[in-house]
Short mmCIF file of the C-alpha atoms (twelve columns), coordinates in Angstrom:
data_MODEL
# 
_entry.id   MODEL 
# 
loop_
_atom_site.group_PDB 
_atom_site.id 
_atom_site.type_symbol 
_atom_site.label_atom_id 
_atom_site.label_alt_id 
_atom_site.label_comp_id 
_atom_site.label_asym_id 
_atom_site.label_seq_id 
_atom_site.Cartn_x 
_atom_site.Cartn_y 
_atom_site.Cartn_z 
_atom_site.pdbx_PDB_model_num 
ATOM 1   C CA . MET A 1   108.060 79.912  78.088  1 
ATOM 2   C CA . THR A 2   109.030 80.706  81.681  1 
ATOM 3   C CA . ILE A 3   111.200 83.398  83.266  1 
ATOM 4   C CA . LEU A 4   113.247 82.588  86.379  1 
ATOM 5   C CA . VAL A 5   114.165 85.424  88.751  1 
ATOM 6   C CA . THR A 6   117.029 84.975  91.210  1 
ATOM 7   C CA . GLY A 7   117.299 87.280  94.215  1 
ATOM 8   C CA . ALA A 8   113.530 87.547  94.034  1 
ATOM 9   C CA . THR A 9   112.893 88.598  97.640  1 
ATOM 10  C CA . GLY A 10  115.547 91.328  97.663  1 
ATOM 11  C CA . THR A 11  115.581 95.051  97.034  1 
ATOM 12  C CA . VAL A 12  115.625 94.780  93.234  1 
ATOM 13  C CA . GLY A 13  114.289 91.279  92.622  1 
ATOM 14  C CA . ARG A 14  110.914 91.882  94.242  1 
ATOM 15  C CA . HIS A 15  110.322 94.798  91.854  1 
ATOM 16  C CA . VAL A 16  111.292 92.622  88.878  1 
ATOM 17  C CA . VAL A 17  108.779 89.968  89.913  1 
ATOM 18  C CA . GLU A 18  106.065 92.558  90.537  1 
ATOM 19  C CA . GLN A 19  106.535 94.099  87.100  1 
ATOM 20  C CA . LEU A 20  106.524 90.708  85.371  1 
ATOM 21  C CA . ILE A 21  103.303 89.708  87.161  1 
ATOM 22  C CA . LYS A 22  101.676 92.965  86.052  1 
ATOM 23  C CA . ARG A 23  102.483 91.966  82.474  1 
ATOM 24  C CA . ASP A 24  101.060 88.436  82.876  1 
ATOM 25  C CA . ALA A 25  104.401 86.690  82.490  1 
ATOM 26  C CA . ASP A 26  104.965 83.089  83.542  1 
ATOM 27  C CA . VAL A 27  107.364 83.598  86.458  1 
ATOM 28  C CA . HIS A 28  109.383 81.293  88.686  1 
ATOM 29  C CA . VAL A 29  111.580 82.486  91.555  1 
ATOM 30  C CA . LEU A 30  114.635 80.969  93.213  1 
ATOM 31  C CA . VAL A 31  114.717 81.682  96.954  1 
ATOM 32  C CA . ARG A 32  116.761 80.420  99.881  1 
ATOM 33  C CA . ASP A 33  113.937 80.896  102.389 1 
ATOM 34  C CA . THR A 34  110.457 80.050  101.118 1 
ATOM 35  C CA . SER A 35  108.870 81.758  104.143 1 
ATOM 36  C CA . LYS A 36  109.909 85.079  102.578 1 
ATOM 37  C CA . ALA A 37  108.401 84.218  99.190  1 
ATOM 38  C CA . ASN A 38  105.170 86.169  99.565  1 
ATOM 39  C CA . PHE A 39  104.158 85.995  95.931  1 
ATOM 40  C CA . PRO A 40  100.837 85.286  94.210  1 
ATOM 41  C CA . ALA A 41  99.927  81.642  93.675  1 
ATOM 42  C CA . SER A 42  100.727 82.001  89.973  1 
ATOM 43  C CA . VAL A 43  104.440 82.373  90.770  1 
ATOM 44  C CA . GLY A 44  106.410 79.133  90.917  1 
ATOM 45  C CA . VAL A 45  108.694 79.032  93.951  1 
ATOM 46  C CA . VAL A 46  111.871 76.923  93.938  1 
ATOM 47  C CA . GLN A 47  114.007 76.636  97.056  1 
ATOM 48  C CA . GLY A 48  117.761 76.723  96.597  1 
ATOM 49  C CA . ASP A 49  120.750 78.983  96.174  1 
ATOM 50  C CA . LEU A 50  123.407 79.791  93.630  1 
ATOM 51  C CA . LEU A 51  125.991 77.465  95.159  1 
ATOM 52  C CA . ASP A 52  123.690 74.438  95.313  1 
ATOM 53  C CA . VAL A 53  124.180 72.767  91.941  1 
ATOM 54  C CA . ASP A 54  121.315 70.296  92.321  1 
ATOM 55  C CA . SER A 55  118.833 73.017  93.307  1 
ATOM 56  C CA . LEU A 56  119.961 75.153  90.370  1 
ATOM 57  C CA . ARG A 57  119.507 72.293  87.936  1 
ATOM 58  C CA . ASN A 58  116.014 71.828  89.320  1 
ATOM 59  C CA . ALA A 59  115.248 75.553  89.131  1 
ATOM 60  C CA . PHE A 60  116.551 75.855  85.551  1 
ATOM 61  C CA . SER A 61  114.447 72.973  84.234  1 
ATOM 62  C CA . GLY A 62  111.888 74.307  81.760  1 
ATOM 63  C CA . ILE A 63  113.195 77.873  81.969  1 
ATOM 64  C CA . SER A 64  113.636 79.918  78.802  1 
ATOM 65  C CA . THR A 65  114.869 83.265  80.198  1 
ATOM 66  C CA . LEU A 66  116.942 84.002  83.323  1 
ATOM 67  C CA . PHE A 67  117.257 87.122  85.459  1 
ATOM 68  C CA . LEU A 68  120.599 86.721  87.217  1 
ATOM 69  C CA . LEU A 69  121.198 88.793  90.328  1 
ATOM 70  C CA . ASN A 70  124.063 88.021  92.710  1 
ATOM 71  C CA . ALA A 71  124.199 89.577  96.149  1 
ATOM 72  C CA . VAL A 72  127.401 91.232  97.373  1 
ATOM 73  C CA . VAL A 73  128.970 88.238  99.114  1 
ATOM 74  C CA . PRO A 74  132.556 86.917  99.226  1 
ATOM 75  C CA . ASP A 75  131.845 84.236  96.611  1 
ATOM 76  C CA . GLU A 76  129.669 86.372  94.324  1 
ATOM 77  C CA . TYR A 77  131.859 85.681  91.288  1 
ATOM 78  C CA . THR A 78  131.807 81.916  91.845  1 
ATOM 79  C CA . GLN A 79  128.026 81.969  92.222  1 
ATOM 80  C CA . ALA A 80  127.609 83.774  88.906  1 
ATOM 81  C CA . LEU A 81  129.953 81.474  86.996  1 
ATOM 82  C CA . ILE A 82  128.260 78.359  88.318  1 
ATOM 83  C CA . ALA A 83  124.831 79.758  87.464  1 
ATOM 84  C CA . LEU A 84  125.846 80.674  83.914  1 
ATOM 85  C CA . ASN A 85  127.470 77.312  83.236  1 
ATOM 86  C CA . LEU A 86  124.392 75.475  84.512  1 
ATOM 87  C CA . ALA A 87  122.111 77.783  82.512  1 
ATOM 88  C CA . ARG A 88  123.972 76.872  79.343  1 
ATOM 89  C CA . GLU A 89  123.781 73.198  80.326  1 
ATOM 90  C CA . ALA A 90  119.993 73.597  80.681  1 
ATOM 91  C CA . GLY A 91  119.692 75.242  77.267  1 
ATOM 92  C CA . ILE A 92  118.846 78.714  78.588  1 
ATOM 93  C CA . GLU A 93  120.090 81.231  76.029  1 
ATOM 94  C CA . ARG A 94  118.322 84.417  77.101  1 
ATOM 95  C CA . ILE A 95  119.812 86.278  80.071  1 
ATOM 96  C CA . VAL A 96  119.308 89.593  81.824  1 
ATOM 97  C CA . TYR A 97  122.214 90.173  84.205  1 
ATOM 98  C CA . LEU A 98  122.329 92.823  86.918  1 
ATOM 99  C CA . SER A 99  125.851 94.229  86.820  1 
ATOM 100 C CA . VAL A 100 126.944 97.699  87.944  1 
ATOM 101 C CA . ILE A 101 127.815 100.945 86.204  1 
ATOM 102 C CA . HIS A 102 131.511 101.729 85.649  1 
ATOM 103 C CA . SER A 103 132.734 98.255  86.561  1 
ATOM 104 C CA . ASP A 104 135.551 98.906  84.097  1 
ATOM 105 C CA . LEU A 105 136.611 102.018 86.046  1 
ATOM 106 C CA . TYR A 106 136.202 100.780 89.623  1 
ATOM 107 C CA . VAL A 107 138.644 97.966  88.958  1 
ATOM 108 C CA . ASN A 108 140.015 97.742  92.522  1 
ATOM 109 C CA . VAL A 109 136.578 97.403  94.148  1 
ATOM 110 C CA . PRO A 110 135.902 93.680  94.678  1 
ATOM 111 C CA . HIS A 111 132.193 93.517  93.867  1 
ATOM 112 C CA . PHE A 112 132.645 95.773  90.815  1 
ATOM 113 C CA . ALA A 113 135.563 93.700  89.521  1 
ATOM 114 C CA . GLY A 114 133.549 90.509  89.998  1 
ATOM 115 C CA . LYS A 115 130.660 91.848  87.945  1 
ATOM 116 C CA . TYR A 116 133.049 93.005  85.238  1 
ATOM 117 C CA . GLY A 117 134.377 89.448  85.024  1 
ATOM 118 C CA . VAL A 118 130.850 88.051  84.751  1 
ATOM 119 C CA . GLU A 119 130.116 90.420  81.875  1 
ATOM 120 C CA . ARG A 120 133.168 89.051  80.049  1 
ATOM 121 C CA . MET A 121 132.009 85.482  80.642  1 
ATOM 122 C CA . ILE A 122 128.543 86.261  79.272  1 
ATOM 123 C CA . GLU A 123 130.196 87.555  76.114  1 
ATOM 124 C CA . GLN A 124 132.571 84.595  75.771  1 
ATOM 125 C CA . MET A 125 129.797 82.042  76.313  1 
ATOM 126 C CA . GLY A 126 127.726 83.602  73.549  1 
ATOM 127 C CA . PHE A 127 124.606 84.280  75.599  1 
ATOM 128 C CA . ASN A 128 121.894 86.493  74.139  1 
ATOM 129 C CA . ALA A 129 121.963 88.911  77.059  1 
ATOM 130 C CA . THR A 130 121.031 92.297  78.358  1 
ATOM 131 C CA . ILE A 131 123.548 93.624  80.859  1 
ATOM 132 C CA . LEU A 132 121.992 96.145  83.213  1 
ATOM 133 C CA . ARG A 133 124.451 98.565  84.801  1 
ATOM 134 C CA . PRO A 134 122.802 100.432 87.677  1 
ATOM 135 C CA . ALA A 135 124.327 103.320 89.574  1 
ATOM 136 C CA . TYR A 136 124.122 103.640 93.373  1 
ATOM 137 C CA . PHE A 137 120.673 102.661 94.624  1 
ATOM 138 C CA . ILE A 138 118.698 105.535 96.128  1 
ATOM 139 C CA . GLU A 139 117.156 103.070 98.587  1 
ATOM 140 C CA . ASN A 140 120.593 102.321 100.056 1 
ATOM 141 C CA . ASP A 141 120.117 105.533 102.013 1 
ATOM 142 C CA . LEU A 142 117.293 103.978 104.020 1 
ATOM 143 C CA . THR A 143 120.083 102.463 106.120 1 
ATOM 144 C CA . ILE A 144 121.259 105.928 107.205 1 
ATOM 145 C CA . LYS A 145 117.937 107.736 107.639 1 
ATOM 146 C CA . GLU A 146 118.298 107.733 111.446 1 
ATOM 147 C CA . VAL A 147 121.706 109.394 111.111 1 
ATOM 148 C CA . ILE A 148 120.238 112.043 108.830 1 
ATOM 149 C CA . THR A 149 117.134 112.725 110.884 1 
ATOM 150 C CA . GLY A 150 118.671 112.170 114.322 1 
ATOM 151 C CA . TYR A 151 122.122 113.737 113.993 1 
ATOM 152 C CA . GLY A 152 121.606 116.216 111.176 1 
ATOM 153 C CA . ILE A 153 124.300 114.920 108.853 1 
ATOM 154 C CA . TYR A 154 124.405 113.072 105.540 1 
ATOM 155 C CA . PRO A 155 127.236 110.617 106.280 1 
ATOM 156 C CA . MET A 156 127.888 108.936 102.927 1 
ATOM 157 C CA . PRO A 157 131.282 110.115 101.574 1 
ATOM 158 C CA . ILE A 158 130.209 110.454 97.955  1 
ATOM 159 C CA . GLY A 159 132.290 113.473 97.039  1 
ATOM 160 C CA . SER A 160 131.856 116.321 94.602  1 
ATOM 161 C CA . LYS A 161 131.980 114.561 91.229  1 
ATOM 162 C CA . GLY A 162 128.360 113.400 91.575  1 
ATOM 163 C CA . LEU A 163 126.397 110.154 91.526  1 
ATOM 164 C CA . ALA A 164 123.462 109.472 89.182  1 
ATOM 165 C CA . MET A 165 121.552 107.602 91.913  1 
ATOM 166 C CA . VAL A 166 118.783 105.297 90.643  1 
ATOM 167 C CA . ASP A 167 115.524 104.145 92.201  1 
ATOM 168 C CA . THR A 168 115.173 100.364 92.458  1 
ATOM 169 C CA . ARG A 169 111.610 100.590 91.119  1 
ATOM 170 C CA . ASP A 170 113.051 101.890 87.857  1 
ATOM 171 C CA . ILE A 171 115.646 99.096  87.818  1 
ATOM 172 C CA . GLY A 172 112.927 96.493  88.328  1 
ATOM 173 C CA . GLU A 173 110.729 97.818  85.549  1 
ATOM 174 C CA . VAL A 174 113.545 98.082  83.007  1 
ATOM 175 C CA . ALA A 175 114.641 94.556  83.914  1 
ATOM 176 C CA . ALA A 176 111.117 93.220  83.397  1 
ATOM 177 C CA . LEU A 177 110.805 94.945  80.025  1 
ATOM 178 C CA . GLU A 178 114.127 93.478  78.884  1 
ATOM 179 C CA . LEU A 179 113.233 90.000  80.115  1 
ATOM 180 C CA . LEU A 180 109.985 90.101  78.162  1 
ATOM 181 C CA . ARG A 181 111.656 91.563  75.074  1 
ATOM 182 C CA . ARG A 182 114.065 88.649  74.986  1 
ATOM 183 C CA . GLU A 183 111.453 86.075  76.028  1 
ATOM 184 C CA . GLN A 184 109.062 87.110  73.260  1 
ATOM 185 C CA . SER A 185 111.584 87.488  70.458  1 
ATOM 186 C CA . ALA A 186 111.405 84.819  67.763  1 
ATOM 187 C CA . VAL A 187 115.113 85.244  67.005  1 
ATOM 188 C CA . PRO A 188 118.206 85.646  69.208  1 
ATOM 189 C CA . LEU A 189 118.864 89.255  70.153  1 
ATOM 190 C CA . PRO A 190 122.393 90.680  70.372  1 
ATOM 191 C CA . ILE A 191 124.047 91.688  73.625  1 
ATOM 192 C CA . LYS A 192 122.766 95.009  74.921  1 
ATOM 193 C CA . ARG A 193 124.092 97.148  77.756  1 
ATOM 194 C CA . ILE A 194 121.900 99.637  79.580  1 
ATOM 195 C CA . ASN A 195 123.117 102.148 82.142  1 
ATOM 196 C CA . LEU A 196 120.474 102.533 84.841  1 
ATOM 197 C CA . VAL A 197 120.632 106.013 86.333  1 
ATOM 198 C CA . GLY A 198 118.409 108.552 88.019  1 
ATOM 199 C CA . PRO A 199 117.304 111.909 86.613  1 
ATOM 200 C CA . ASP A 200 119.874 113.906 88.632  1 
ATOM 201 C CA . THR A 201 123.607 113.643 89.249  1 
ATOM 202 C CA . LEU A 202 124.094 114.640 92.876  1 
ATOM 203 C CA . THR A 203 127.072 115.512 95.058  1 
ATOM 204 C CA . GLY A 204 127.264 115.126 98.827  1 
ATOM 205 C CA . GLN A 205 126.440 118.805 99.234  1 
ATOM 206 C CA . ASP A 206 123.493 118.479 96.830  1 
ATOM 207 C CA . ILE A 207 121.989 115.634 98.845  1 
ATOM 208 C CA . ALA A 208 122.479 117.449 102.153 1 
ATOM 209 C CA . ALA A 209 120.655 120.421 100.619 1 
ATOM 210 C CA . ILE A 210 117.724 118.207 99.572  1 
ATOM 211 C CA . TRP A 211 117.428 116.813 103.099 1 
ATOM 212 C CA . THR A 212 117.662 120.336 104.536 1 
ATOM 213 C CA . ASP A 213 114.778 121.375 102.319 1 
ATOM 214 C CA . VAL A 214 112.457 118.417 102.934 1 
ATOM 215 C CA . LEU A 215 113.115 118.222 106.696 1 
ATOM 216 C CA . GLY A 216 113.000 121.987 107.224 1 
ATOM 217 C CA . ARG A 217 116.225 122.072 109.266 1 
ATOM 218 C CA . PRO A 218 119.933 122.098 108.455 1 
ATOM 219 C CA . ILE A 219 121.519 118.835 107.356 1 
ATOM 220 C CA . ALA A 220 125.303 118.962 106.935 1 
ATOM 221 C CA . TYR A 221 127.638 117.041 104.660 1 
ATOM 222 C CA . PRO A 222 130.769 116.387 106.751 1 
ATOM 223 C CA . GLY A 223 133.080 115.462 103.887 1 
ATOM 224 C CA . GLU A 224 135.085 112.496 102.712 1 
ATOM 225 C CA . ASP A 225 136.703 110.662 105.622 1 
ATOM 226 C CA . THR A 226 136.638 107.168 104.119 1 
ATOM 227 C CA . ALA A 227 138.623 105.622 106.986 1 
ATOM 228 C CA . ALA A 228 135.960 106.753 109.475 1 
ATOM 229 C CA . PHE A 229 133.290 105.515 107.065 1 
ATOM 230 C CA . GLU A 230 134.850 102.049 107.103 1 
ATOM 231 C CA . GLN A 231 135.011 102.035 110.894 1 
ATOM 232 C CA . ASN A 232 131.329 102.975 111.152 1 
ATOM 233 C CA . LEU A 233 130.366 100.205 108.749 1 
ATOM 234 C CA . LEU A 234 132.169 97.635  110.877 1 
ATOM 235 C CA . GLN A 235 129.356 97.997  113.413 1 
ATOM 236 C CA . HIS A 236 126.895 96.543  110.890 1 
ATOM 237 C CA . MET A 237 128.811 94.280  108.499 1 
ATOM 238 C CA . PRO A 238 131.849 92.011  108.244 1 
ATOM 239 C CA . SER A 239 135.253 93.602  107.720 1 
ATOM 240 C CA . TRP A 240 135.635 92.443  104.105 1 
ATOM 241 C CA . MET A 241 132.389 94.172  103.152 1 
ATOM 242 C CA . ALA A 242 133.169 97.343  105.092 1 
ATOM 243 C CA . TYR A 243 136.495 97.574  103.266 1 
ATOM 244 C CA . ASP A 244 134.801 96.898  99.906  1 
ATOM 245 C CA . MET A 245 132.388 99.772  100.629 1 
ATOM 246 C CA . ARG A 246 135.284 102.044 101.592 1 
ATOM 247 C CA . LEU A 247 137.049 101.290 98.307  1 
ATOM 248 C CA . MET A 248 133.819 102.039 96.443  1 
ATOM 249 C CA . SER A 249 133.414 105.370 98.223  1 
ATOM 250 C CA . GLU A 250 136.971 106.323 97.324  1 
ATOM 251 C CA . ARG A 251 136.117 105.787 93.660  1 
ATOM 252 C CA . PHE A 252 132.969 107.870 94.129  1 
ATOM 253 C CA . ILE A 253 135.290 110.670 95.165  1 
ATOM 254 C CA . THR A 254 137.854 110.274 92.388  1 
ATOM 255 C CA . GLU A 255 135.619 109.153 89.498  1 
ATOM 256 C CA . GLY A 256 132.032 109.944 90.408  1 
ATOM 257 C CA . MET A 257 129.264 107.784 88.997  1 
ATOM 258 C CA . LEU A 258 128.178 109.758 85.961  1 
ATOM 259 C CA . PRO A 259 125.653 108.877 83.262  1 
ATOM 260 C CA . ASP A 260 126.607 108.711 79.622  1 
ATOM 261 C CA . THR A 261 125.107 111.247 77.253  1 
ATOM 262 C CA . GLY A 262 121.496 110.326 76.530  1 
ATOM 263 C CA . ASP A 263 121.076 107.776 79.350  1 
ATOM 264 C CA . VAL A 264 118.290 109.672 81.111  1 
ATOM 265 C CA . ASP A 265 116.394 110.342 77.886  1 
ATOM 266 C CA . ARG A 266 116.666 106.701 76.784  1 
ATOM 267 C CA . LEU A 267 115.358 105.393 80.095  1 
ATOM 268 C CA . THR A 268 112.537 107.932 80.184  1 
ATOM 269 C CA . ALA A 269 111.475 106.898 76.687  1 
ATOM 270 C CA . LEU A 270 111.710 103.189 77.549  1 
ATOM 271 C CA . LEU A 271 109.544 103.556 80.658  1 
ATOM 272 C CA . GLY A 272 107.194 106.139 79.162  1 
ATOM 273 C CA . ARG A 273 107.378 108.258 82.321  1 
ATOM 274 C CA . PRO A 274 109.847 110.360 84.326  1 
ATOM 275 C CA . LEU A 275 112.442 108.557 86.409  1 
ATOM 276 C CA . HIS A 276 112.005 108.536 90.174  1 
ATOM 277 C CA . SER A 277 114.214 111.149 91.846  1 
ATOM 278 C CA . TYR A 278 116.211 111.369 95.060  1 
ATOM 279 C CA . ARG A 279 114.057 114.309 96.167  1 
ATOM 280 C CA . GLU A 280 110.967 112.124 95.828  1 
ATOM 281 C CA . PHE A 281 112.611 109.495 98.048  1 
ATOM 282 C CA . ALA A 282 113.716 112.029 100.653 1 
ATOM 283 C CA . THR A 283 110.262 113.620 100.735 1 
ATOM 284 C CA . GLN A 284 108.658 110.243 101.416 1 
ATOM 285 C CA . VAL A 285 111.129 109.462 104.195 1 
ATOM 286 C CA . ALA A 286 110.643 112.903 105.752 1 
ATOM 287 C CA . ALA A 287 106.881 112.382 105.809 1 
ATOM 288 C CA . SER A 288 107.328 109.174 107.790 1 
ATOM 289 C CA . VAL A 289 109.477 110.576 110.609 1 
# 
């Protein structure tokens, strides 16, 4: 009985692998670049990617449970559909899929809409699956720490509705627990959806106030200029992705990214500990600058 983790060297995947190793699971990983696969010798490493059919067939051989994570790329939807079809071909029935919260609300945002379509396919194909729906990753803000600390502003246009930002360590641990729950079950388990959120729902002003507190100097929230946000992103990413991120930020403003009633309590009970908070993240970053 072996679990395969895709995206294993990334922000979330590495935490999934770490948590599975801690629980003595038999783990394989699919990676594009084996030089980045710094895992213990007990972890089976398979080189390939989600568009290489032959490498996927090789990776899926002997696998009983799959953690499917697709990066935000132009062909994300195609990658997921190919992977799921080949998983079924290989006899893999147990899936944990990393989707996104509110994919049914953010219908005009490309990477949200793609994940919503994958969820529908998982249902139609009859997989025994857990669908994880994380909110905005707290660790995404590592990419703007120099703007915060150097220019005194929190530049993400997240609005005043609030985002239930989640720590990727919590995502990884919940994913590992769900993979093992499905792996160890003697009978097929029904589809389950889990919103992955943090302990606090924070607005742009709330986050600026946290940074002001932990840095000991004023940090401003300049507001919601999504056009300027897109232009800034173009310095670091292709235009399609910058526009995707702009569309996402516009839905942050109009919809927020709010937890359902009981989400925080359910996750806390599942993990047996408090969820990691944004303040904890900001405090750690502040200590390193």
